[in-house]
C-alpha positions as CSV (number, residue, x, y, z in Angstrom):
1,M,-0.2,0.3,0.1
2,N,1.9,3.3,-1.3
3,T,1.0,5.8,1.5
4,T,3.1,8.7,0.2
5,A,0.8,12.2,-0.3
6,K,1.5,13.9,-3.8
7,T,2.6,17.5,-2.7
8,P,2.9,19.7,-6.0
9,L,6.1,21.3,-6.6
10,T,6.8,24.9,-6.4
11,D,7.6,27.0,-9.4
12,Q,10.5,27.8,-7.3
13,E,11.5,24.2,-7.3
14,I,11.0,23.6,-10.5
15,R,12.6,26.4,-12.5
16,T,15.1,25.5,-9.9
17,L,15.5,21.6,-11.6
18,A,15.6,23.2,-14.8
19,A,18.7,25.0,-14.3
20,I,20.3,21.8,-12.2
21,I,19.3,19.8,-15.1
22,Q,20.9,22.8,-17.8
23,T,23.9,23.1,-14.8
24,C,24.4,19.3,-15.3
25,S,24.2,19.1,-19.4
26,Q,26.3,22.2,-19.7
27,R,29.6,19.8,-17.1
28,G,28.8,16.8,-19.5
29,A,27.3,14.7,-16.7
30,F,24.8,13.2,-19.1
31,K,26.0,10.4,-21.2
32,A,24.7,10.9,-24.7
33,E,22.1,7.7,-24.2
34,E,20.6,10.2,-21.3
35,M,20.3,13.1,-23.4
36,L,16.2,12.9,-25.0
37,P,14.5,11.7,-21.4
38,V,16.6,14.7,-19.9
39,G,16.0,17.1,-22.6
40,T,12.1,16.0,-22.3
41,L,11.9,16.2,-19.0
42,Y,13.5,19.9,-19.2
43,N,11.1,20.8,-21.9
44,R,8.4,20.1,-19.5
45,L,10.1,21.5,-16.8
46,M,10.3,24.6,-18.4
47,A,6.5,24.4,-20.0
48,M,5.1,24.4,-16.2
49,A,6.8,26.9,-15.2
50,Q,5.8,29.3,-18.7
51,T,2.5,28.2,-17.3
52,Q,2.3,28.9,-14.1
53,T,4.2,32.4,-14.6
54,M,1.5,33.1,-16.7
55,I,-1.1,32.0,-14.5
56,Q,0.2,33.9,-11.9
57,T,0.3,37.4,-14.2
58,G,-2.8,36.8,-15.4
59,D,-4.1,36.7,-12.1
60,K,-2.5,39.8,-11.6
61,D,-4.1,41.7,-14.8
62,E,-7.3,40.0,-13.6
63,E,-7.1,42.2,-9.8
64,K,-5.9,45.3,-12.1
65,E,-8.8,45.2,-13.9
66,K,-11.4,45.0,-10.9
67,E,-9.4,48.0,-8.7
68,T,-9.9,50.2,-12.2
69,K,-13.5,48.9,-12.4
């Protein structure tokens, strides 16, 4: 029985993971056959970070619209 709870990653944690992958790849830490899955994960993390940023920015824009009305 799996009792671990799923905890979502924060925007900062997602960006930190992407930065770790970027640093490791620059330092040659990945083998050639590992590049595709690592790159895929990196792209997914960046997409999640961009989505989170758009959501946060959208929330701020909505608040500004309410204040001006």
